[in-house]
BARO-193716 format. One record per residue (C-alpha): residue in one letter; x negated, z, y negated; residue number from 0. Coordinates in steps of 0.1 Angstrom, whole numbers, plus 5000, padded with zeros to 4 digits. Layout:
+------+------+------+------+------+
! resn !    x !    z !    y ! resi !
+------+------+------+------+------+
!    A !    X !    Z !    Y !  NUM !
...
+------+------+------+------+------+
//
This chain:
+------+------+------+------+------+
! resn !    x !    z !    y ! resi !
+------+------+------+------+------+
!    M ! 2552 ! 2165 ! 7459 !    0 !
!    R ! 2548 ! 2202 ! 7457 !    1 !
!    K ! 2575 ! 2226 ! 7454 !    2 !
!    Y ! 2583 ! 2262 ! 7444 !    3 !
!    A ! 2618 ! 2262 ! 7445 !    4 !
!    L ! 2638 ! 2285 ! 7465 !    5 !
!    P ! 2664 ! 2272 ! 7483 !    6 !
!    L ! 2699 ! 2278 ! 7472 !    7 !
!    L ! 2717 ! 2308 ! 7484 !    8 !
!    L ! 2747 ! 2296 ! 7508 !    9 !
!    T ! 2775 ! 2323 ! 7525 !   10 !
!    L ! 2772 ! 2304 ! 7558 !   11 !
!    L ! 2799 ! 2310 ! 7589 !   12 !
!    L ! 2775 ! 2298 ! 7618 !   13 !
!    T ! 2800 ! 2283 ! 7644 !   14 !
!    G ! 2798 ! 2291 ! 7684 !   15 !
!    A ! 2817 ! 2263 ! 7697 !   16 !
!    C ! 2787 ! 2242 ! 7708 !   17 !
!    N ! 2776 ! 2275 ! 7728 !   18 !
!    K ! 2803 ! 2269 ! 7752 !   19 !
!    K ! 2792 ! 2234 ! 7764 !   20 !
!    E ! 2761 ! 2221 ! 7772 !   21 !
!    K ! 2738 ! 2214 ! 7751 !   22 !
!    Q ! 2736 ! 2175 ! 7741 !   23 !
!    L ! 2699 ! 2169 ! 7723 !   24 !
!    T ! 2688 ! 2139 ! 7700 !   25 !
!    L ! 2665 ! 2120 ! 7713 !   26 !
!    S ! 2639 ! 2136 ! 7690 !   27 !
!    G ! 2648 ! 2168 ! 7709 !   28 !
!    L ! 2674 ! 2187 ! 7683 !   29 !
!    D ! 2701 ! 2208 ! 7691 !   30 !
!    P ! 2730 ! 2196 ! 7667 !   31 !
!    A ! 2745 ! 2231 ! 7671 !   32 !
!    R ! 2716 ! 2243 ! 7649 !   33 !
!    F ! 2723 ! 2225 ! 7622 !   34 !
!    E ! 2761 ! 2237 ! 7621 !   35 !
!    A ! 2779 ! 2254 ! 7591 !   36 !
!    T ! 2802 ! 2259 ! 7567 !   37 !
!    N ! 2794 ! 2258 ! 7534 !   38 !
!    Q ! 2813 ! 2290 ! 7513 !   39 !
!    R ! 2797 ! 2290 ! 7481 !   40 !
!    V ! 2780 ! 2265 ! 7463 !   41 !
!    R ! 2769 ! 2276 ! 7425 !   42 !
!    D ! 2787 ! 2308 ! 7428 !   43 !
!    T ! 2819 ! 2287 ! 7426 !   44 !
!    V ! 2841 ! 2283 ! 7456 !   45 !
!    T ! 2841 ! 2249 ! 7472 !   46 !
!    D ! 2863 ! 2230 ! 7499 !   47 !
!    N ! 2845 ! 2245 ! 7523 !   48 !
!    L ! 2823 ! 2215 ! 7531 !   49 !
!    H ! 2812 ! 2213 ! 7566 !   50 !
!    V ! 2774 ! 2213 ! 7575 !   51 !
!    G ! 2760 ! 2191 ! 7608 !   52 !
!    L ! 2735 ! 2168 ! 7619 !   53 !
!    Y ! 2748 ! 2132 ! 7620 !   54 !
!    T ! 2728 ! 2107 ! 7641 !   55 !
!    L ! 2724 ! 2068 ! 7635 !   56 !
!    K ! 2712 ! 2045 ! 7665 !   57 !
!    N ! 2707 ! 2010 ! 7665 !   58 !
!    E ! 2706 ! 1984 ! 7696 !   59 !
!    A ! 2670 ! 1987 ! 7695 !   60 !
!    G ! 2666 ! 2019 ! 7705 !   61 !
!    M ! 2661 ! 2036 ! 7675 !   62 !
!    E ! 2674 ! 2064 ! 7660 !   63 !
!    V ! 2676 ! 2087 ! 7629 !   64 !
!    C ! 2693 ! 2125 ! 7625 !   65 !
!    I ! 2703 ! 2133 ! 7591 !   66 !
!    T ! 2718 ! 2166 ! 7578 !   67 !
!    N ! 2740 ! 2168 ! 7550 !   68 !
!    Y ! 2722 ! 2199 ! 7538 !   69 !
!    G ! 2702 ! 2182 ! 7509 !   70 !
!    G ! 2709 ! 2149 ! 7522 !   71 !
!    R ! 2676 ! 2155 ! 7545 !   72 !
!    I ! 2662 ! 2131 ! 7568 !   73 !
!    V ! 2654 ! 2150 ! 7598 !   74 !
!    S ! 2638 ! 2127 ! 7625 !   75 !
!    I ! 2633 ! 2094 ! 7626 !   76 !
!    M ! 2623 ! 2081 ! 7662 !   77 !
!    V ! 2606 ! 2046 ! 7666 !   78 !
!    P ! 2586 ! 2026 ! 7695 !   79 !
!    D ! 2551 ! 2028 ! 7695 !   80 !
!    R ! 2527 ! 1998 ! 7704 !   81 !
!    N ! 2538 ! 2008 ! 7740 !   82 !
!    G ! 2574 ! 2012 ! 7736 !   83 !
!    S ! 2575 ! 2049 ! 7734 !   84 !
!    L ! 2592 ! 2065 ! 7709 !   85 !
!    R ! 2576 ! 2086 ! 7685 !   86 !
!    D ! 2590 ! 2109 ! 7659 !   87 !
!    V ! 2572 ! 2097 ! 7623 !   88 !
!    V ! 2586 ! 2126 ! 7601 !   89 !
!    L ! 2581 ! 2158 ! 7593 !   90 !
!    G ! 2609 ! 2188 ! 7591 !   91 !
!    F ! 2627 ! 2217 ! 7608 !   92 !
!    D ! 2646 ! 2218 ! 7641 !   93 !
!    N ! 2673 ! 2243 ! 7623 !   94 !
!    L ! 2694 ! 2245 ! 7591 !   95 !
!    E ! 2681 ! 2280 ! 7585 !   96 !
!    D ! 2644 ! 2270 ! 7580 !   97 !
!    Y ! 2655 ! 2244 ! 7556 !   98 !
!    M ! 2674 ! 2270 ! 7539 !   99 !
!    T ! 2650 ! 2295 ! 7538 !  100 !
!    I ! 2617 ! 2281 ! 7536 !  101 !
!    P ! 2610 ! 2258 ! 7503 !  102 !
!    S ! 2603 ! 2222 ! 7513 !  103 !
!    D ! 2614 ! 2191 ! 7503 !  104 !
!    F ! 2611 ! 2172 ! 7539 !  105 !
!    G ! 2632 ! 2145 ! 7538 !  106 !
!    A ! 2654 ! 2151 ! 7513 !  107 !
!    A ! 2675 ! 2129 ! 7491 !  108 !
!    I ! 2667 ! 2145 ! 7454 !  109 !
!    G ! 2686 ! 2147 ! 7426 !  110 !
!    R ! 2696 ! 2147 ! 7396 !  111 !
!    Y ! 2662 ! 2139 ! 7384 !  112 !
!    A ! 2632 ! 2132 ! 7408 !  113 !
!    N ! 2598 ! 2142 ! 7398 !  114 !
!    R ! 2582 ! 2162 ! 7369 !  115 !
!    I ! 2602 ! 2167 ! 7335 !  116 !
!    D ! 2577 ! 2178 ! 7308 !  117 !
!    H ! 2582 ! 2218 ! 7303 !  118 !
!    G ! 2618 ! 2210 ! 7315 !  119 !
!    R ! 2627 ! 2194 ! 7280 !  120 !
!    F ! 2641 ! 2165 ! 7268 !  121 !
!    V ! 2664 ! 2149 ! 7239 !  122 !
!    L ! 2695 ! 2130 ! 7248 !  123 !
!    N ! 2714 ! 2115 ! 7217 !  124 !
!    G ! 2695 ! 2139 ! 7191 !  125 !
!    D ! 2708 ! 2170 ! 7215 !  126 !
!    T ! 2676 ! 2190 ! 7230 !  127 !
!    V ! 2685 ! 2198 ! 7267 !  128 !
!    Q ! 2666 ! 2227 ! 7284 !  129 !
!    L ! 2661 ! 2226 ! 7322 !  130 !
!    P ! 2652 ! 2256 ! 7341 !  131 !
!    I ! 2616 ! 2257 ! 7352 !  132 !
!    N ! 2606 ! 2254 ! 7388 !  133 !
!    N ! 2570 ! 2239 ! 7386 !  134 !
!    D ! 2555 ! 2259 ! 7361 !  135 !
!    P ! 2554 ! 2248 ! 7333 !  136 !
!    H ! 2577 ! 2218 ! 7342 !  137 !
!    T ! 2611 ! 2211 ! 7362 !  138 !
!    L ! 2608 ! 2193 ! 7393 !  139 !
!    H ! 2632 ! 2173 ! 7413 !  140 !
!    G ! 2659 ! 2185 ! 7394 !  141 !
!    G ! 2653 ! 2224 ! 7392 !  142 !
!    P ! 2654 ! 2252 ! 7414 !  143 !
!    Q ! 2689 ! 2246 ! 7430 !  144 !
!    G ! 2685 ! 2205 ! 7431 !  145 !
!    W ! 2705 ! 2185 ! 7450 !  146 !
!    Q ! 2682 ! 2188 ! 7479 !  147 !
!    Y ! 2695 ! 2227 ! 7483 !  148 !
!    Q ! 2729 ! 2217 ! 7479 !  149 !
!    V ! 2754 ! 2204 ! 7502 !  150 !
!    Y ! 2766 ! 2165 ! 7504 !  151 !
!    E ! 2800 ! 2154 ! 7517 !  152 !
!    A ! 2796 ! 2135 ! 7546 !  153 !
!    H ! 2814 ! 2104 ! 7564 !  154 !
!    Q ! 2799 ! 2090 ! 7589 !  155 !
!    L ! 2813 ! 2053 ! 7590 !  156 !
!    D ! 2800 ! 2040 ! 7620 !  157 !
!    D ! 2771 ! 2045 ! 7642 !  158 !
!    Q ! 2748 ! 2027 ! 7618 !  159 !
!    T ! 2758 ! 2045 ! 7589 !  160 !
!    L ! 2762 ! 2075 ! 7569 !  161 !
!    E ! 2777 ! 2082 ! 7531 !  162 !
!    L ! 2768 ! 2115 ! 7513 !  163 !
!    T ! 2786 ! 2123 ! 7483 !  164 !
!    M ! 2773 ! 2147 ! 7458 !  165 !
!    D ! 2802 ! 2159 ! 7431 !  166 !
!    S ! 2777 ! 2174 ! 7407 !  167 !
!    P ! 2798 ! 2195 ! 7378 !  168 !
!    D ! 2792 ! 2194 ! 7342 !  169 !
!    G ! 2758 ! 2217 ! 7332 !  170 !
!    D ! 2745 ! 2214 ! 7370 !  171 !
!    M ! 2713 ! 2229 ! 7364 !  172 !
!    N ! 2716 ! 2223 ! 7327 !  173 !
!    F ! 2722 ! 2185 ! 7331 !  174 !
!    P ! 2748 ! 2172 ! 7312 !  175 !
!    G ! 2779 ! 2153 ! 7324 !  176 !
!    H ! 2801 ! 2153 ! 7359 !  177 !
!    V ! 2782 ! 2130 ! 7377 !  178 !
!    I ! 2792 ! 2117 ! 7412 !  179 !
!    A ! 2768 ! 2105 ! 7431 !  180 !
!    K ! 2768 ! 2087 ! 7465 !  181 !
!    V ! 2739 ! 2080 ! 7488 !  182 !
!    V ! 2743 ! 2057 ! 7518 !  183 !
!    Y ! 2719 ! 2058 ! 7549 !  184 !
!    R ! 2723 ! 2025 ! 7571 !  185 !
!    L ! 2701 ! 2018 ! 7600 !  186 !
!    T ! 2698 ! 1981 ! 7606 !  187 !
!    K ! 2695 ! 1960 ! 7639 !  188 !
!    D ! 2658 ! 1952 ! 7626 !  189 !
!    N ! 2644 ! 1991 ! 7628 !  190 !
!    A ! 2649 ! 1997 ! 7588 !  191 !
!    I ! 2667 ! 2023 ! 7571 !  192 !
!    D ! 2684 ! 2008 ! 7540 !  193 !
!    M ! 2694 ! 2037 ! 7516 !  194 !
!    Q ! 2715 ! 2028 ! 7487 !  195 !
!    Y ! 2723 ! 2051 ! 7460 !  196 !
!    C ! 2750 ! 2050 ! 7432 !  197 !
!    A ! 2762 ! 2075 ! 7406 !  198 !
!    T ! 2785 ! 2078 ! 7377 !  199 !
!    T ! 2789 ! 2101 ! 7345 !  200 !
!    D ! 2817 ! 2115 ! 7322 !  201 !
!    K ! 2791 ! 2122 ! 7295 !  202 !
!    P ! 2756 ! 2106 ! 7289 !  203 !
!    T ! 2732 ! 2122 ! 7314 !  204 !
!    I ! 2695 ! 2110 ! 7332 !  205 !
!    I ! 2696 ! 2105 ! 7366 !  206 !
!    N ! 2665 ! 2093 ! 7390 !  207 !
!    M ! 2673 ! 2095 ! 7425 !  208 !
!    T ! 2646 ! 2092 ! 7455 !  209 !
!    N ! 2642 ! 2100 ! 7491 !  210 !
!    H ! 2613 ! 2125 ! 7502 !  211 !
!    S ! 2605 ! 2120 ! 7537 !  212 !
!    Y ! 2571 ! 2129 ! 7548 !  213 !
!    F ! 2557 ! 2103 ! 7571 !  214 !
!    N ! 2530 ! 2104 ! 7599 !  215 !
!    L ! 2530 ! 2075 ! 7618 !  216 !
!    S ! 2509 ! 2086 ! 7648 !  217 !
!    G ! 2543 ! 2110 ! 7655 !  218 !
!    D ! 2515 ! 2138 ! 7657 !  219 !
!    P ! 2519 ! 2156 ! 7626 !  220 !
!    S ! 2496 ! 2182 ! 7638 !  221 !
!    Q ! 2469 ! 2158 ! 7630 !  222 !
!    P ! 2461 ! 2145 ! 7592 !  223 !
!    A ! 2472 ! 2114 ! 7584 !  224 !
!    T ! 2441 ! 2102 ! 7563 !  225 !
!    D ! 2433 ! 2072 ! 7591 !  226 !
!    H ! 2470 ! 2060 ! 7578 !  227 !
!    L ! 2460 ! 2024 ! 7564 !  228 !
!    M ! 2481 ! 2021 ! 7532 !  229 !
!    Y ! 2488 ! 1995 ! 7508 !  230 !
!    I ! 2503 ! 1996 ! 7474 !  231 !
!    N ! 2514 ! 1964 ! 7454 !  232 !
!    A ! 2505 ! 1979 ! 7419 !  233 !
!    A ! 2474 ! 1969 ! 7397 !  234 !
!    A ! 2482 ! 2000 ! 7374 !  235 !
!    Y ! 2494 ! 2037 ! 7378 !  236 !
!    T ! 2505 ! 2063 ! 7352 !  237 !
!    P ! 2475 ! 2086 ! 7350 !  238 !
!    C ! 2483 ! 2131 ! 7350 !  239 !
!    D ! 2470 ! 2158 ! 7338 !  240 !
!    S ! 2459 ! 2192 ! 7355 !  241 !
!    T ! 2494 ! 2203 ! 7351 !  242 !
!    F ! 2504 ! 2171 ! 7369 !  243 !
!    M ! 2525 ! 2158 ! 7343 !  244 !
!    T ! 2521 ! 2120 ! 7330 !  245 !
!    T ! 2501 ! 2113 ! 7297 !  246 !
!    G ! 2522 ! 2089 ! 7289 !  247 !
!    E ! 2494 ! 2062 ! 7296 !  248 !
!    I ! 2496 ! 2033 ! 7323 !  249 !
!    L ! 2458 ! 2024 ! 7333 !  250 !
!    P ! 2447 ! 1998 ! 7358 !  251 !
!    V ! 2437 ! 2007 ! 7395 !  252 !
!    E ! 2406 ! 1984 ! 7397 !  253 !
!    G ! 2376 ! 1998 ! 7401 !  254 !
!    T ! 2391 ! 2031 ! 7411 !  255 !
!    P ! 2405 ! 2049 ! 7441 !  256 !
!    M ! 2439 ! 2047 ! 7429 !  257 !
!    D ! 2434 ! 2008 ! 7443 !  258 !
!    F ! 2452 ! 2002 ! 7474 !  259 !
!    R ! 2459 ! 1967 ! 7469 !  260 !
!    T ! 2439 ! 1958 ! 7497 !  261 !
!    P ! 2448 ! 1981 ! 7523 !  262 !
!    K ! 2426 ! 2015 ! 7532 !  263 !
!    P ! 2425 ! 2046 ! 7549 !  264 !
!    M ! 2445 ! 2069 ! 7526 !  265 !
!    G ! 2417 ! 2092 ! 7530 !  266 !
!    Q ! 2386 ! 2067 ! 7523 !  267 !
!    D ! 2381 ! 2076 ! 7489 !  268 !
!    I ! 2403 ! 2108 ! 7486 !  269 !
!    E ! 2376 ! 2131 ! 7478 !  270 !
!    Q ! 2357 ! 2111 ! 7455 !  271 !
!    D ! 2346 ! 2124 ! 7422 !  272 !
!    F ! 2377 ! 2110 ! 7401 !  273 !
!    V ! 2394 ! 2133 ! 7376 !  274 !
!    Q ! 2428 ! 2120 ! 7384 !  275 !
!    L ! 2422 ! 2128 ! 7423 !  276 !
!    K ! 2409 ! 2166 ! 7406 !  277 !
!    N ! 2441 ! 2167 ! 7389 !  278 !
!    G ! 2464 ! 2158 ! 7416 !  279 !
!    R ! 2445 ! 2178 ! 7442 !  280 !
!    G ! 2443 ! 2144 ! 7461 !  281 !
!    Y ! 2469 ! 2110 ! 7455 !  282 !
!    D ! 2501 ! 2126 ! 7437 !  283 !
!    H ! 2505 ! 2096 ! 7416 !  284 !
!    N ! 2533 ! 2073 ! 7402 !  285 !
!    W ! 2521 ! 2037 ! 7409 !  286 !
!    V ! 2535 ! 2006 ! 7386 !  287 !
!    L ! 2549 ! 1984 ! 7412 !  288 !
!    A ! 2542 ! 1944 ! 7406 !  289 !
!    T ! 2574 ! 1940 ! 7423 !  290 !
!    N ! 2596 ! 1936 ! 7391 !  291 !
!    G ! 2625 ! 1951 ! 7407 !  292 !
!    D ! 2625 ! 1925 ! 7434 !  293 !
!    I ! 2635 ! 1941 ! 7467 !  294 !
!    K ! 2627 ! 1915 ! 7488 !  295 !
!    Q ! 2590 ! 1917 ! 7477 !  296 !
!    L ! 2566 ! 1944 ! 7491 !  297 !
!    A ! 2565 ! 1972 ! 7476 !  298 !
!    A ! 2542 ! 1994 ! 7499 !  299 !
!    S ! 2529 ! 1997 ! 7536 !  300 !
!    L ! 2518 ! 2026 ! 7558 !  301 !
!    Y ! 2504 ! 2020 ! 7589 !  302 !
!    S ! 2487 ! 2045 ! 7620 !  303 !
!    P ! 2458 ! 2029 ! 7640 !  304 !
!    A ! 2470 ! 2056 ! 7669 !  305 !
!    S ! 2503 ! 2043 ! 7673 !  306 !
!    G ! 2505 ! 2006 ! 7659 !  307 !
!    I ! 2537 ! 2017 ! 7640 !  308 !
!    K ! 2538 ! 2001 ! 7608 !  309 !
!    L ! 2560 ! 2013 ! 7576 !  310 !
!    E ! 2571 ! 1988 ! 7551 !  311 !
!    V ! 2590 ! 2000 ! 7516 !  312 !
!    Y ! 2611 ! 1979 ! 7495 !  313 !
!    T ! 2630 ! 1987 ! 7465 !  314 !
!    N ! 2644 ! 1975 ! 7433 !  315 !
!    E ! 2628 ! 2007 ! 7415 !  316 !
!    P ! 2600 ! 2005 ! 7391 !  317 !
!    G ! 2579 ! 2028 ! 7404 !  318 !
!    L ! 2565 ! 2046 ! 7436 !  319 !
!    Q ! 2552 ! 2080 ! 7434 !  320 !
!    V ! 2529 ! 2088 ! 7466 !  321 !
!    Y ! 2521 ! 2122 ! 7479 !  322 !
!    T ! 2496 ! 2130 ! 7504 !  323 !
!    G ! 2505 ! 2166 ! 7517 !  324 !
!    N ! 2480 ! 2179 ! 7497 !  325 !
!    F ! 2495 ! 2215 ! 7499 !  326 !
!    L ! 2505 ! 2214 ! 7534 !  327 !
!    D ! 2477 ! 2240 ! 7547 !  328 !
!    G ! 2490 ! 2252 ! 7580 !  329 !
!    N ! 2515 ! 2279 ! 7569 !  330 !
!    V ! 2548 ! 2257 ! 7576 !  331 !
!    T ! 2558 ! 2252 ! 7612 !  332 !
!    G ! 2582 ! 2224 ! 7618 !  333 !
!    K ! 2597 ! 2209 ! 7649 !  334 !
!    H ! 2587 ! 2213 ! 7682 !  335 !
!    G ! 2564 ! 2245 ! 7667 !  336 !
!    I ! 2541 ! 2225 ! 7652 !  337 !
!    A ! 2521 ! 2240 ! 7623 !  338 !
!    Y ! 2516 ! 2212 ! 7595 !  339 !
!    P ! 2480 ! 2208 ! 7585 !  340 !
!    F ! 2465 ! 2198 ! 7551 !  341 !
!    R ! 2475 ! 2160 ! 7544 !  342 !
!    A ! 2493 ! 2158 ! 7576 !  343 !
!    S ! 2520 ! 2132 ! 7558 !  344 !
!    V ! 2523 ! 2106 ! 7531 !  345 !
!    C ! 2551 ! 2104 ! 7509 !  346 !
!    M ! 2567 ! 2068 ! 7495 !  347 !
!    E ! 2590 ! 2079 ! 7470 !  348 !
!    S ! 2609 ! 2050 ! 7452 !  349 !
!    Q ! 2620 ! 2060 ! 7413 !  350 !
!    H ! 2614 ! 2056 ! 7377 !  351 !
!    Y ! 2584 ! 2069 ! 7360 !  352 !
!    P ! 2581 ! 2106 ! 7362 !  353 !
!    D ! 2590 ! 2123 ! 7323 !  354 !
!    S ! 2608 ! 2088 ! 7317 !  355 !
!    P ! 2631 ! 2111 ! 7296 !  356 !
!    N ! 2602 ! 2114 ! 7269 !  357 !
!    K ! 2584 ! 2087 ! 7273 !  358 !
!    P ! 2606 ! 2062 ! 7256 !  359 !
!    Q ! 2583 ! 2031 ! 7262 !  360 !
!    W ! 2589 ! 2033 ! 7295 !  361 !
!    P ! 2617 ! 2024 ! 7315 !  362 !
!    S ! 2649 ! 2041 ! 7307 !  363 !
!    V ! 2667 ! 2068 ! 7330 !  364 !
!    V ! 2701 ! 2071 ! 7309 !  365 !
!    L ! 2733 ! 2067 ! 7325 !  366 !
!    N ! 2762 ! 2067 ! 7301 !  367 !
!    P ! 2803 ! 2068 ! 7307 !  368 !
!    G ! 2812 ! 2035 ! 7322 !  369 !
!    Q ! 2778 ! 2025 ! 7337 !  370 !
!    T ! 2768 ! 2026 ! 7372 !  371 !
!    Y ! 2733 ! 2041 ! 7386 !  372 !
!    E ! 2721 ! 2021 ! 7416 !  373 !
!    S ! 2687 ! 2021 ! 7431 !  374 !
!    E ! 2678 ! 2010 ! 7467 !  375 !
!    C ! 2650 ! 2015 ! 7487 !  376 !
!    I ! 2644 ! 2003 ! 7525 !  377 !
!    F ! 2619 ! 2020 ! 7549 !  378 !
!    K ! 2614 ! 1990 ! 7577 !  379 !
!    F ! 2594 ! 1999 ! 7611 !  380 !
!    S ! 2577 ! 1976 ! 7630 !  381 !
!    V ! 2547 ! 1974 ! 7655 !  382 !
!    E ! 2512 ! 1957 ! 7652 !  383 !
!    K ! 2498 ! 1956 ! 7685 !  384 !
!    K ! 2462 ! 1952 ! 7674 !  385 !
+------+------+------+------+------+
//
């Protein structure tokens, strides 16, 4: 999804300890020292000097996942291709400074509310809440200082598990309630990233978290991902207007370019003369999953014929936002000096539907005191030899 939000300004004390010893690079070629910092100030209040760093998860199969607690972002995912060679299959930057200064959602743990809220306004228990506008005329991904531009407290529990905690005070981006949220990334033995979210609040609020990884399964993000075969287990979707805001309708995909119930290349129909593709400048829509919250059912998949790498998505969420890199234009340079071109990636964001607080007919996103918000999404990687 498109981002206009500017990164939260942080005062950073860059550490130089790693410069005194030989660099230990990750399999994806990242230098952890370039992600090291101490967060001195968040939302204009002094914190407990949360450390910012790069955390690496590995499994016995040789897969590697690198994550920074700045925004809870997945920085790299190394998975084997059909020849057994490791490829990095997500877009991102190779240093903390770029994540802070170049507006992006690359790999982020989005909160408090993923996707758009109409004109940044909703009514909760009779009170109108006005959020800051950062995606004119709407609020996107929690506002200009959403959690993707804040620092999560990090605890690496073991070689395969990272726990991130966000302590979000009452009034954070004008959202009500003091919220404690956790994201746990777990790398499994069978090459899956299991992401589990939970949150509690002391006042009624709304919450809708997701991961915003930009996938190019070929491992070559200098090339578009339009050849990727995409499958979405959904017979319906929520259309949007020209401002990318959902209309409140739920329409069938049958007979439209929105039908991915049979795998087809992402770019096969993307230039068709279809109003929703014009409104989204491509695919930037929420699909109504037919999985009924059953995480054991396949929600979606993506396959690169160039590498043989396949991604399967499983979730207990009712919706999946699919965004096809329509606002990438070659002006952002990421890892290894690669400029990311138009439609260089596909995002698959498990979530509740966009603007649900203003659509009472849709599944609720309200979280009350005494309740626990729980969400889960699994990105499972495999190889097809064909």
